[in-house]
C-alpha positions in Angstrom: 163.2 161.6 -158.6 165.8 159.0 -159.5 164.9 155.4 -160.4 164.7 153.2 -157.3 166.7 149.9 -157.3 164.3 147.3 -155.9 165.6 144.2 -154.1 163.4 141.1 -153.6 163.2 139.3 -150.4 165.5 136.2 -150.0 162.3 134.3 -149.2 160.7 134.9 -152.6 159.8 131.9 -154.7 161.9 132.1 -157.9 160.1 134.2 -160.5 156.8 134.3 -158.7 155.2 137.7 -158.1 154.5 137.1 -154.4 157.3 138.7 -152.4 158.3 141.9 -150.6 160.6 144.3 -152.3 162.7 147.0 -150.7 164.5 150.1 -152.1 165.9 153.2 -150.5 165.9 156.7 -152.1 168.8 159.1 -152.1 167.7 160.4 -148.7 167.8 157.0 -147.1 164.1 156.5 -146.7 163.0 152.9 -147.2 160.3 152.1 -149.8 158.4 148.8 -149.6 156.1 147.1 -152.1 154.7 143.8 -153.0 155.9 142.4 -156.3 152.4 141.6 -157.5 151.3 145.2 -156.9 154.3 147.3 -157.8 152.4 150.6 -158.1 151.5 150.5 -154.4 154.5 151.7 -152.5 154.9 152.4 -148.8 157.5 155.0 -147.8 158.6 155.0 -144.2 161.6 155.9 -142.0 164.5 153.7 -141.2 163.5 153.7 -137.5 159.9 152.7 -138.2 161.0 149.9 -140.5 163.5 148.7 -137.8 160.7 148.7 -135.2 158.5 146.6 -137.6 161.2 144.1 -138.3 162.0 143.7 -134.6 158.3 143.2 -133.8 158.0 140.5 -136.5 161.3 138.8 -135.3 160.1 138.9 -131.7 156.8 137.2 -132.8 154.8 140.2 -131.7 153.3 140.2 -135.1 152.4 136.9 -136.8 153.1 136.4 -140.5 150.0 135.7 -142.5 150.3 132.8 -145.0 148.0 132.3 -147.9 
């Protein structure tokens, strides 16, 4: 498998390891991980990721802050 190119969230705090990172593989499947646990990766579909993002944007799911 080719190396994934991870992008950090625009909401990340500088160099802190506390943000969501996203990459896509050559087939277009999204991969998600938290920067403080980079070995734990969630692979999903574009449709499922879109549903999650819409639910968060519509406040159906509340963001948890530490």
